[in-house]
N, C-alpha and C positions, 0 to 999 in steps of 0.2 A: 260315816255315809255308806251305802254301800255302792261299788267301787263301779262305778260308770260305763257306759258303751257311749263311743262316737261312730253315731250313724252316716256320715259321710266324710271321708277324708282322701287327701294325697299324700302318697309317700314315696314320689318318682322311682327312679331306678338305681343302682350303682353306689358309687359314694355317696351321691345326693341321699337315695335312702338309708344308708349307715348313720349318714349327718340328721336325720329328722325324725327317723321312725325310735331312738330312745325316749324321747319328748312324749311320745305316744303311749308307748307301752309302759312308761312310770306312772300313768296317769287313768288308763282306758284298758278295762278285761279284754275287750273287744272292739275292732273297729270294720265298716264296711268299705273297703277298698275302693276307691273310684279308678277306672279302666282306660283314663285318656293319655295314655305312655304314649310313646313316639318310638313307635307305630303303638296304635294300640290293642287292648286286650279284645280280641276280637272272637273267641275260640275259647271253649271251656278249655283245652290244652294248655294255651298261652297263658288260661289262667290260672291254673292250678301250677304251672312252673313258676308264675309270679309268685305265685305264694311262695313256695319252697325258697325264694328269695329271699322274700319278707323273713320268712322262717330262719335262717342260716346268718341274716344282720342282727337279731336280736340279740342284745346285752347276754352274756351268762343270767341264769337265774331268770328272766324274766317269765313272765304269766300273762303271754297276751296272746290273741286268736285273732290272726287277720280274717276278716269273710270277705271273701271273692264278686266280682260282678263282672259279666257284660258287655261290652261296649256295642251298641247295636249300629246297623248300618244298612243302607239299600239291598245290600246281598246279603244280612245274615236269613238265613232258613229257619225254617221248622223243627227239624232235623236236629240244630245247635242249640235250640230249646229243651231237647228232649236228654241231649247228651248232659247241657246244664243241669238240668235235673235230677238224672240219674247218679249225676257224680255226688251229688248230696255238700256241694263246696261251695258252689255259687249260690247264694242270696237273692239274685236279683241282675237286671238289665237296663243298664243305664241308656238314656235318649238324650241325646243331645240335638238340638237343630242344627245342622251341618252350617258352622261360623260362628255359633254362637258365643262360643268362650275357647277360652287354653287349648289346643288339640282340640277340637270340634269337628276337623275340617274336615273329617272322613263319615261323621254322622248324618243323621236322617236327612234327607233332602223335601220329604212328600210323606206326611205320616202312611197315606193309600199305599205308601210300597212295602209297609212293615206287617197290614192288615192279617196273614197269614200264621205270623210270629207273634202277632198279639192272641188272636185265637191259641195259641199255642201254649203263651205264657199262661192265660183263663184257664186252659186244661191242666195246665201241671202246677197250676197255683204259684209260680214263681214271678214274686214280684217287680212290678217296672217301679224305677227309681227317674225323675222326668230333672231337666233342667228346664225351668218355664220362663220362656223367653221367644219368643218370634224373631227372624232375622231380616224382616222387612224393613230396607232403608228409608221406606216411605214413615214408618214406624217410630217418634218420638224413641230415645234411648230409654226414658226413664219410663215408657209409657207399657215398654213391651213385655212384662210380667201378665201385666192388666187385660191385650190383647190377646195373647198365649191363654189364658184361661175362655176366655169368647171364640179364639177358632179352633182351638185343640185341645186342653185339656176337658171342659165341661163335654162337647160331643166326646171324648174319646170316654170317660167314668160312665156314662149314660149306656154306647153301645157295648162295652166291655162290664156289665155289671159285678161277675164275681170278680174279675183283675184287680187286685192289692196296687196301691200306687202312692208314691212318696212323692210328693210336690216340695221341691229342695230349695232349701236356701230362700225361704218366702221372706219376702221385701215390702210388701203393702196392703193395706187395708184391704185392697181386693182380692189378695190370695188367702189371708184371715179370714175374710168372712166365707167365700168359697171352701176352704177345708172343713172349719165351722161346720157351715152347713152341708156337706155334702152327703152321699150316701155311705152307708158301712163300707171300712177297707181304703178309706183315703185319707190319708196323713201326711205328716209334713212337717221336716227339720229347717232349727233355728242356728244361724249363727253368731256368736259372740258379738261380730264387728256390728252386725245389722241392730244387736240388742243398747249399744254403746253410741252410738256416731249418728248423725244426718248425714245429707251429702254436703251441708255444711261444711262439714269435717274437710273435705276435699278439697278446701280452696281458703285454709284458715292459716292466711298470714302469705299464703303461694301455692301451688300444687304439690300435692303431698302423693306422690306413686306411690307409697306403702300402704293405704287406706284405697285403692286403687283394687277395684274387685267388681267379679260378672256374677251376679247382679250387682248392678252400681247401689249405691249407700243411698237410702230414697228420704223423703220429709221427715221433718220430727210429727206430724200426724200418724204417721206411714208406723214409725218406731213405736211411737206410741202405740198402735195398735196391736205390736208384737204382744208389747210388755203388758198388754191389758187381758188378754188373751192365757199367758201363761199364769197370772197370779188367776187366773177361774181355777188352774191343776185341769185344762182342757187335754185328757190321756193322746189326743191325735196330736200332738205336738209334741216333737222331745230333741235331744240335743245332733244336731251335726254341726261339727266344728267350718268344714270347708278350710280347713288348715288348707295352704296351697301355696308350697315355695317355691321360692325364685331365686336366684342369684340377685344379690343386688342392682348388678350392671343390668341385667334383664330387667327390670323394672325401671332404673334410672336411667332409659335410653327416649329417643326421640320417638319411636312406639314402644312403650312400656308392655309387658304382659300384664294380666289382668290376675292377681291372685295376693291373700292375704296370710301368712304365717302367723298362725295362734296356738299353735301345739305345745311351744313352751310352759305356757300358763294357763291352758285353757279351761281349766276346771276352775282357777281361781278366780281367773274373768268374768265366769258365768258366777260364781259364788256374791263376787262382787259386788255383780247385777242384781242379784235374787236379793241382797243383802238390803242394798240400796232403796229397793221401792218397798222392801216390808214383806217381802216373802220368800225369807228363807226356806219357812216350813214346806215349800213346793217344791224346793233342786230334787232333791230326791227321787220324785218322780217324774219329770222331767228327764232328769240324765242319768238317771239308773234300773228305770223301770218301763217307761210309757215303749220307747223301742222294743225290748224285747216283748212286751207283752203281743206288738204289731206283728214283727216278725217273727213270735211263740217260739224264742227261747228260752233255755232258764233263767231266772233271776240269776246275776252273779252273788258268788256267800262270802267272797272275800270283801273286804272293808278298808276305806283310805281314809286319811286324817287330815283336814284342813283346820287349819289356826291361824287368827286374826293377826298376825304378824307381816306389817308391811316388807318390802324388798324390792329390791330398783334392779328392773328386767336389763339384760348388759342389751349394749349398741349394737349389737352385731353376734352372732354365731357362726363358726367355722359350716363350710358349706361346700365339701370336697376342697378343688382348690380357689373356692373363691368365698365368699361371704352370704350371710344373709340376717336382711334388716327384719326382727321378728317387729310383730304387735306392741305397742306401749315401748319401742323400746326408747331407753335411757328414764322412763316414767316410773313413778310409784305401783306398787302392785298392793292390795293392804290385804290380800289373804296367799298363804301360800301353805304348799304342800308340805306334809311332815315325812321323814323316814318312816318305811316297814318297818315295824316293832319288832 
């Protein structure tokens, strides 16, 4: 199949970056790299320096391009959006509602605070990538995505009709229906974990910290709605792993981090899902074409080969001085990426 792109990826930095980057570089030609480091990538200069660190960490001979994003805050200026646009290296700006997920404390507290920035993004045609959950403590955690649509996303898409928007890692029937019927220029990414699991998996035989992510896994009808829209071949929905590595001790703690690491087997896991649902013919569009069409990138010319060849995922991978527990640790994956010819 055509070499795929990952439209939503966390790579961390330093030794952690070096530990996880080879997995993505082996499978994907490009990835949209999230800016929520600590401290976050709030300026074009910071994002460009981060890009150089990613490039320096690539294995020899790797053909992979990191695509950078800016982290929006209440203090982001329209001038910074102008710099990002002129850089030619920033493919979007990420909206984290403050406190919504890992390293989002510096995020936007009120959409009204960034209205001039959204004006500038619309003018420069710089896409907005949205973590779509409200943080109101009165709202049930499983309802935060649906409430975000009502309170923030629908009004935003109406007020800025030319702004391209990616509703990241959608998890609910409400989100699928919103994107499916939205105005042109609205799209969404879908993760492997939200295709494979419903929220029962979090509590199978006890609490499963390595299946804790934000947005949370949702109900079985929600999961089925994601599969239904992919079976349609709807080009508004494309691959974004949201692979988010944390050291084992950070997940397995009294207040564990949200994030699932899937980069080690990302395209294999999607392939497994698409085959199980009888829609393998839809995989290349979802993985290799729809994001490129939305972001206006050239289609990748390289190919990858996947074989129906079961393999067992290791119990853990090295992660700097710690270890990282991957999605499906110790379990069998039925498809395997083949070495480049």
